C-alpha positions as CSV (number, residue, x, y, z in Angstrom):
1,M,-19.7,53.0,18.8
2,R,-21.2,53.1,15.2
3,K,-17.5,54.2,13.8
4,C,-15.6,51.4,15.7
5,I,-18.3,48.6,14.2
6,L,-17.8,50.1,10.9
7,A,-14.0,50.1,10.9
8,V,-14.1,46.3,12.8
9,L,-16.1,45.4,9.4
10,L,-14.4,47.4,6.7
11,A,-11.0,45.6,8.2
12,A,-12.5,42.1,8.1
13,A,-13.8,42.7,4.6
14,C,-10.5,43.9,3.3
15,S,-8.6,40.8,4.7
16,T,-11.1,38.7,2.5
17,F,-10.1,40.3,-0.3
18,A,-6.3,40.1,0.8
19,A,-6.9,36.0,1.2
20,A,-8.2,36.0,-2.3
21,Q,-5.0,37.9,-3.8
22,M,-2.8,35.0,-2.3
23,P,-1.2,32.5,-5.2
24,Q,-3.2,28.9,-4.6
25,N,-1.1,25.9,-4.0
26,I,-2.3,23.6,-6.8
27,F,0.3,20.6,-5.6
28,E,-1.3,20.5,-2.1
29,V,-0.8,17.3,-0.5
30,P,-4.0,15.3,0.8
31,K,-4.2,14.1,4.6
32,S,-5.8,10.9,3.6
33,E,-4.7,8.4,0.8
34,I,-7.1,5.4,-0.4
35,Y,-5.3,3.5,-2.8
36,G,-5.5,0.3,-5.0
37,G,-4.0,-1.4,-8.0
38,Y,-2.3,-4.5,-9.3
39,A,0.1,-6.4,-7.2
40,W,3.0,-8.9,-8.3
41,Q,5.2,-10.8,-5.8
42,H,8.1,-13.1,-6.7
43,A,8.0,-16.1,-4.2
44,E,10.4,-18.6,-3.1
45,L,8.6,-21.6,-2.4
46,T,10.1,-23.6,0.4
47,S,7.7,-25.3,3.1
48,P,7.8,-28.4,5.4
49,L,6.4,-30.3,2.3
50,S,10.6,-30.4,1.4
51,G,12.1,-33.7,1.2
52,A,11.4,-37.2,-0.6
53,G,8.1,-36.9,-1.9
54,N,8.0,-33.4,-2.3
55,P,5.2,-32.7,-5.5
56,I,6.8,-29.2,-5.6
57,T,9.1,-29.0,-8.7
58,Q,9.5,-25.3,-8.6
59,K,11.7,-23.2,-6.1
60,T,10.5,-19.8,-7.0
61,A,6.7,-18.5,-8.4
62,S,5.6,-15.5,-10.0
63,L,2.2,-14.4,-8.4
64,R,-0.3,-11.8,-9.4
65,G,-3.2,-10.2,-7.8
66,F,-4.3,-6.9,-6.1
67,A,-3.6,-4.5,-3.2
68,V,-5.6,-1.9,-1.7
69,G,-4.7,0.4,1.2
70,Y,-5.3,3.5,3.4
71,A,-2.7,6.1,4.7
72,H,-3.6,9.0,7.0
73,Y,-0.8,11.8,8.0
74,L,-1.6,12.9,11.4
75,F,1.3,15.6,11.2
76,K,2.4,17.3,8.0
77,N,4.9,14.3,6.8
78,L,4.1,11.7,9.7
79,G,1.4,9.1,9.3
80,F,0.0,5.6,9.0
81,A,-0.8,3.2,6.4
82,L,-2.6,0.2,6.6
83,E,-2.6,-2.4,3.3
84,V,-4.3,-5.5,2.5
85,S,-2.7,-7.8,-0.8
86,R,-3.6,-10.8,-2.6
87,V,-2.2,-12.6,-4.7
88,S,-2.0,-15.8,-6.4
89,N,-1.0,-18.3,-9.1
90,G,-3.9,-20.8,-10.1
91,A,-1.2,-23.6,-11.5
92,L,2.7,-23.4,-10.2
93,D,3.6,-26.5,-12.5
94,V,2.2,-29.0,-15.3
95,T,0.8,-30.9,-12.0
96,G,-1.6,-28.4,-11.0
97,I,-0.7,-27.0,-7.8
98,G,-1.9,-23.7,-6.9
99,Y,-0.6,-21.2,-4.2
100,T,-2.2,-18.1,-2.7
101,R,-0.7,-15.5,-0.5
102,T,-2.7,-12.6,1.6
103,S,-1.2,-10.4,3.4
104,Y,-2.3,-7.9,6.2
105,V,-0.1,-5.3,7.3
106,G,0.1,-1.5,8.8
107,G,2.8,0.8,10.1
108,P,4.5,4.0,10.0
109,T,4.8,6.1,7.0
110,I,7.0,9.0,6.3
111,R,6.2,11.4,3.4
112,L,9.7,13.2,2.0
113,H,9.7,16.4,0.6
114,R,7.7,17.1,-2.3
115,Y,8.9,17.8,-5.5
116,G,6.4,19.7,-7.3
117,F,3.9,17.2,-9.3
118,F,5.3,14.2,-7.2
119,S,5.1,13.4,-3.8
120,P,7.7,10.5,-2.5
121,A,7.0,8.4,0.8
122,I,8.5,5.8,2.5
123,H,7.2,3.1,4.9
124,V,7.9,0.2,7.1
125,M,4.8,-2.3,8.0
126,A,4.0,-5.4,10.0
127,G,1.1,-7.8,10.3
128,I,0.1,-10.8,9.3
129,D,0.9,-13.2,6.0
130,H,-1.4,-16.3,5.3
131,A,0.2,-18.6,2.6
132,S,-2.0,-21.4,1.1
133,L,-1.1,-24.4,-1.4
134,K,-3.4,-26.9,-2.9
135,I,-1.7,-29.8,-4.1
136,P,-3.6,-32.4,-6.0
137,S,-3.0,-36.2,-5.7
138,N,-5.0,-39.0,-6.8
139,G,-8.2,-37.1,-7.8
140,T,-8.4,-35.0,-4.5
141,V,-6.8,-31.7,-3.5
142,S,-4.7,-31.8,0.0
143,P,-4.9,-28.1,1.1
144,Y,-1.8,-26.8,3.0
145,T,-2.3,-23.6,4.8
146,D,0.4,-21.3,7.0
147,T,-0.1,-17.8,8.9
148,D,3.0,-16.1,10.2
149,V,4.5,-12.7,10.9
150,A,5.4,-10.4,7.7
151,V,7.3,-7.3,7.9
152,L,7.2,-5.0,5.1
153,A,9.4,-2.0,4.0
154,G,9.3,-0.1,0.7
155,G,8.4,3.3,-0.9
156,V,5.9,4.8,-3.3
157,L,5.7,7.8,-5.5
158,D,2.4,9.3,-6.2
159,G,1.7,12.2,-8.5
160,N,-0.7,15.2,-7.3
161,L,-3.1,15.5,-10.2
162,S,-4.6,19.0,-8.5
163,R,-5.4,20.1,-5.0
164,H,-7.5,16.9,-3.9
165,P,-7.0,13.9,-6.2
166,S,-3.5,12.1,-6.8
167,G,-2.3,9.3,-8.2
168,R,-0.3,6.7,-7.3
169,L,2.5,6.1,-9.8
170,V,4.8,2.9,-8.2
171,Q,4.9,1.4,-5.1
172,A,7.7,-0.8,-4.4
173,D,8.0,-3.2,-1.6
174,Y,10.0,-5.8,0.3
175,L,8.0,-8.2,2.2
176,S,9.6,-11.0,4.3
177,P,7.4,-13.5,5.7
178,R,8.5,-16.0,8.6
179,H,7.0,-19.4,6.9
C-alpha cells in the first residue's frame, strides 16, 4: 500500500514539473474586457423643426465625447458587449444651438482569429439613442428631446500587452438612430 501511495505522489510531482516546462502563451486573450475612451460622431441634423422658421442653419455636426463599455466572452470567441457613449457639441452655429446625444446599446460580439499581438472583433448592437437640442431664442432656451431605437455595427482592434492587460487600439462603428 505504501509503494502504491508513493508511486502516485511521485507521478503527481513529475506531472507538475512537466507542466512547468510547457511554453506559456503570452498573448492570451482575456474573457472580460472593460474599455473606455474618446468618441467622435458625425451627425446629420434632421428634425421635426425643419421648414419655415427653422433655427438650425447647419446640416451636419461634429460631436465629441466619451464611450465606455464592457464585453464578456462566454465561449472562446463568442460573447456579448454593452456600451454607453455620450457626445456633444456646445454650439452648432453662431446662434448657440447645443446638441447632445447619448446611446445605450448592447449585443453579440465575435472575436476573430488572433494575430499575435492583435485581436480583432466585430459586433452588432441595438439599444436606445437619446438626442437633445437646446435652442436659444429671445433670452430663453427651448429644449427639444427625442429618444428612439438605435442600431450599431462595427469592429475593434485590441492589442494584447501581456497575459492580462490589453489596450483598445481602435474601434469604428456605424450608429444608425431612427430619429
